[in-house]
N, C-alpha and C positions, 0 to 999 in steps of 0.2 A: 609565668612562662616556663614550660617544661624544658628541662635540659636534654641535649642530645648526647648519646654515648659516643666516645671518641672513635670506637670501631666503625661506627656509621659515618662520622664526620669525614674520616680519611678516605672513604669510598665515594664521597660526594663530589660531583663535578665542581670545579672552582669558579662557579658563577658568583657574582657579588650578591651575597644574601646575609641577612642578620642571623647569627647563630648564638646559642647559649650553651655553655659547657661547664661541668664541674669536675674537679679531680685534685690530685696531689702534685705538688711541685717536685719534679725530679732534678731539675737544674735551672739556674737563673744566671744568664751570662750578660755581661756588659750593661747591666741595669736595663736590659731591653728584651732579651729572648728567654721566654719561659718554655721549658719542656714539661708538658702536662700529661699526666697519665691517670686514667680512672679505673684501671684493672680490666677493662673490656678487651684489651688487645696488648700485645707486646710493644706496639708502636706508640711513641709519644707524639703529641700534637704540639707543634710550635705556635706559640702565641706571642705576637710582637707588641711590646708596650711602648707607648709614646711617653717616654720617661720625663720629657720636659713639661708635659701637661698632667703628670700623675703626682699626687701629693707625696712629699718626701716620707711621711709617716707610713704610707701604704707600701712604697718601694722597700722600706726597711723590713717589712713583714713578709715580703715574698721570698721566703727561705725554703731550702730543701725540706720536704716533709710537711709543709703547710698545706692545708686544704683551702682551695679558692673556687670562686664562681666567676666566670668570665663571659661577658657579652661583647660581641664584635662582629666584624664583617669577614666572611670566609672568602679567601681569594687565592689565586695561584701563587705558590711560594716562589720567592725570588732566590732563595738559597738552594743548595743541594741537599739531598737526603729525604725530602718530603715533597709531595705533589701539591698539598694545600697548607695554608697557615691561616691563623686568625689575626686580623688587625684589631687589637684590643681597644674597645671604646669605654668599657667600664669593668672594674675588677673589685670583687668583694672578698675580704679575708674571712673565711668561714671557721678556720681553726688554726691557731698560731703554732709555730714550731721554733723553739729557742735554739739558735745555731750552736750555742755552747753545749746544750743537752744533746743535740743531734750528733755532735762529734763523738759522744760516748757510745753511740749505737751503730748498728749496721746500716742505718739510713745514710750515714756519711758517704759521700760519693767517692769511695775508694774500694779497692779489691779486698774482699774479706774471705777467709777460709770457710769451707762448709762446716767445720767444727764450730767456728765462731757464730755462724748463722743458726746452728742448732741451739746454741745457748740463748738466742733471742728469737725463738720459734714464733713468737707472737708478732714479730715485725718482718720476718723473712719473706712473707708473701708480697711485701712491697718491693722486693728486688725483681729484676728481670727474670733471673733463673727460676725462682720459685713461683712467680706468677704464671710463667709458661708451663711449668710442671703441673700446677693445680688446675689450669684450664684444660690441659690434656687429660688429666685424671677425671675431671668432670665430664668431658666428652666421651671418654671410654666408659664411664659409668652409665651414661645415657644409652650408649650403643649396646651395652650388655642387656639392659631392659628391652630395648627396641628389638634386638634379635629374638629374644625368647617370646616376647609378646606377638611378634609377627609370625612366629612359627607354632602358635597354638599352645604355648606353655602357660601354666598358672603360677603366679608368684606366691610363695608360701613363706610366712614368717615363723621360723622354728624357734624353740625356746633358747634364751641366753642363759638362764639358770636351769640346770639339769642334774639328774641323779645318775646319768649313764656316761660312760667314757667310750665314745665311738671308736677311738683309735687304739685303746688298750695301752696308752702311753704312760698313764699314771702321773703325768706332769700337769696338774690342773690347779687352778686357783680355787680355794675353798670359799664357800658362801655361808655366812652365819650371822645371827644377831645375838649370839651368846657372848658373855664376857670372855675376852681372850685371856685374862689373868685368873678368872675363877669360873670356868664353864661347869655345867652340870655333869656329874660323873656317876657311873655305875658302881656297884659294890667292889668290883675288881679294879677300880681306878681308871678305867677307860672312859672316854667321853660319851655321855648319854645323849645321842643325837635325837632321841624321841622328845627331848625337851627343847630342841631347836625350833626355829620358825616353821620349817617345812616338815618337821617330825622325822627327818632322815638326813643323811649326809648329802650335801649338794655342792655343785661346783659351777664355775663359768664354763660354757660349752667350748669344746675343741672342734666341733663340727656339727652341722645340722643334718648330716646325711641320714642317720637312722630314722629320724622323724620325717624327713623328706621322702624316704622310701615308703613309709606308711601312706603318705598322701598320693604318691605316684600310683599306688595300688588302689586308688579310688578315683583319682582325677586323670590318670593316664600319663600326663606330662607336667612336671612341676620343676621349679627352680627356687633355690634360696640365694640370697645375696645380703649377707649381714656380717656383723663382727664375731670373731672367734678369738680364743685366748689359749696361750700355751705358757706354762710356768717353767720354761726351759731357761737355765742360767747360761744363755749363749750370747756373749758379747761379740757378735760378728756382723759383717755388712749385709747378711742375708736373713737375719732373724729379728722378729718383733714379738713382744709378749701379747700385743693386741693388733689384730689385722683383720682384713675383710676377705670372706670366701665366697666364691661363686660355685654353686653345687646344683646341677640339674640331675634329675632322676626320671627315668622313662620306663614305663611298663611295656611289655611285649617287645623288648629291644635287647639283642644279644651284643657281644663284644664288638663285632664288626660294625653294627649300627652305632655303637658308642664311639668308636674311632671316627666314623664318618661325621658324627655330631661335633666332636671336639675340633676336628680340622675345619669344618665349615664355620663354626662359631668363632674360632680364633681369626680366621681370614676375614670374617665380616667385621669384627670390632677393630682390627688393625687397618683395614681398608677405610673404615669410617673416619678414623683420625687422620689418615693420609689425605682424605678429601676435605676434612673440615678443620684441620689444625695446622695448615701449611706454614703460616707465619711463626707459630710457636716451635714447630719442629725444625724449621730453618734456623731459628735462633739457637736451639739446643744442639743442632748438628754443628753449627759453627763454633759453639762453645767447646764441643768435644774435639774438633779439629785443632783449635788453639791449645787446648789442654794436652793433646797428643804431641805437640811440637817439643814439649819439654821432656818427653819420655824416650827411652831407648827404642829403636826400630822394632824390636821383638815384642814390646809391650803395647804397641799402638793398635788401635782398632782396625781390623782388616777391611771393614766396610763403613762408609758414611752412614749416619743414623737412618735416613729415609731409605737408603739402599738395603739396609738390614731389615727394615720392616717389609720392603717389597720382596726380599728373599723369602719371607714367610708367606706372603699373600700370593706370590706368583709361582711357587714351587709346590708340586705334589709332595705330601709327606710320605717318606719311605717307611714301610711297615716291615719290621724285622723281629723275629722271635728272640727272646732272651738267650736261648741256647746258641743261635747263630751269632748273636752279638758277642757272647763269651768267647766263641772260637775266633772271631775277628780280633778281639782285644788281646787274647792270649798270644796270638801270632803277630801282633803289631810290633813295629820297631821300638816305640817307647816302652812297651812291656818287656820285650826281650833285653833291652839295654837298661832296664830298671829305672827308666826316667819317670814313670808314674810314682806318686807318693804311696799309692796302694797297688802293689803288683798283683795282677790277676793270675792265680795259680790253678784254680779249679772251678768247675761248675758249682753254683750255689753262692758265689760271692755277691755281696750287696754292692751294686755299682755306685761309684762316687761321681761327683760333678766332673772331675777330670776325664773319666771314662766316657761319660755322656757327651761331653764337648768334643772329644776325639771322634766319636762316631758321626756327629753332626758336621763338624768343621773340617775334619781331615779326611775321613773315609768316604762318607756318602755325599758330603757337600750339599745337603738339603735337610730340612726338618725331618726328624725321625720319630716314629712311634714304636716303642718296644712293647712286646706282649708275651703272655704266658711265662710269668715269673715263678721261681721256686716258692712253694706254698709256705715254707718256714720263714720267709722274710717279708711276708705280706699279712694283711689283717684277716681276722677270722671270718668276715662276711663275704669274702671273695670266692667265686664258684670253683670248686675243685674239678680239674680235668680228669679224663678217663685214665691217664697215666698214674694218677694218685700222688704225684709229686709236684705238679705245677698247677697254678690257678689262672683263671681268665682275667688277669690284671693287665693294665696298659699304662705306660707313661709317655707323654709327649715331650720330646727334647728339642731345645732351642739353642742356637749359637750364643756363646758368651755367657750362658746362664745355666745350661743343663736342663733339669726337669722343670717344666712349666705346668704340666697337668698330670694328675694321678687319678686313675679310675679303674673300674672293673665291671664285669658282669657279676651281679650279686648271687650268692648261693640261695636258690629258691627251694631246694629240697630240705624239708624239715629234719629228716634223720641225719643227713650229712652235716647240716648246720649245728645240730645239737651235739654231734660227735666232736666237731671242731671246738665248740665252746667248752666241752668237758675236758678235752685235751689241753686247752689253754687256761683252764681254771676260771672261766667266766661264769658267773652265777646266773642260771636260767631264770631264777625268780626276779632278778633285777631287770631282765629284758623280756619278761613274759609277753608284753605287748608287742614286741618286735617279732617274737616267735609266732604270735597269733596270725600275722600276715602270711605265714607259710601254712597255716591250717585252713584258712578260709579263702579259697580261690587263688592259690599261689600261681605265679607265672614267671617266665623268664623276664628279668628286668636289669637295667644297667644305669650307671651314672658316673660322674667324675667330679673332682674338686680342683679349683684353680685359685691360687692365692692372688687376690686382686693387686696387691702391692708389687708382687713379682712381675705381673703383667705391665704395670705402670713403670716399673724399673726398666724393663726391656724397651718399652715404647719411648721413654725419654732419654735413654742412654746413660742414666745416672749410675754411680758405682756403689751407692749405699742405700739400702732399703729405708733407712731413717729419713731420707731426703725426699720420699715420694708419698708421705702421709703427713697431714697437718701437724699433729702432735705425737711424735713417736713414744711408745712405751717399751722400755727395755730394762734390764737389770740395773737397779739403783737409780732409775730415772722415771719419775712420774710428775715432772714439772708441768706447769700450765694447766 
């Protein structure tokens, strides 16, 4: 007999019918009431045991964490908190859970800190908070693919091992099969990468953008959605060494079209989870409300979680030039009273999260897209404006988080791109293939990058990015 998922059971009308379910015991009260969960929903299913007619040995094994299979009759619940319950006729213990061992883990039914949960990341998905986060993450991931597929984009898998550095950051993980203690060396003592597996120095990718650009200039509209890596020694709540990036690239598209795409895409995926993850979002929202009660008034979230998501989906994004934003920030009260950690003094400053949040939350009170940034704080591939000092870059700013999306119109003019690369010391020979796209049918094209975990962080209301990916990778941490 095939078992029914609990998410489907709790939606079923409580007509007397036989039902078969499987799951893990979340609680067992009074030797009678099992709270069963199979991961398909945040909601537990109450299963009522006839303990007088159930073998003592079986009752002893119905412990928190145990996996069980239950056959019984679905009926209207007599208690509060659930519409239906199962009157148990037969119960089978599929996997035992020793209560003494459970006490040592986060499965024990008491409140655990997020830090403790990270230490047992292999078990934390069994908790309400993390099962909710991961279901939302899954639905968001589906919505990403659905949006692009419905809009005529082709999904491209760009290399994870690469010889190029798209960001020019230099903070990359090296890839080699040479001995780390005795690598092949040149006469001058430097490492001879010609003896390495790929015959050259290679790294884990920081972005699939450059390769995606080449495919956009053949397929028209493409997107990547895959893992990227940064070897930044940043132990913060916003950084990961391994994370997922969403990167669309579109031929014959200027910066205005790129901003339209980013806004439409973000609204679509957030609307999707509002429509399809209500139970999980309600749970996460209530969790934040309870958490806020212990905080000072000034540190509490200004909006409930679902209201914050609707703030994005229901407001038009305000488009503001970097120059206008600098003037607003320079003349703002926090800046004049030196309340900002980074005081804005002149044009050309690299905006920090506190500045971006001020523009969104205090000044405009809606999502903001900043554009036309100073060329010297942006990457080499961004199109230079006629003023010679700004580039066609754009960042989408969100409340509570700052930058959510970074993108630009790409520099399609070969001579300008070569001049910029020379100025920054970027080797043309390393990127000869990238320059080729400007030689054979170059055209205006644009794209952006969105860190998926940052989107999940915003969508779930969590405060640490390590809590929205199954197994976080960070400095001194590669467990599991």
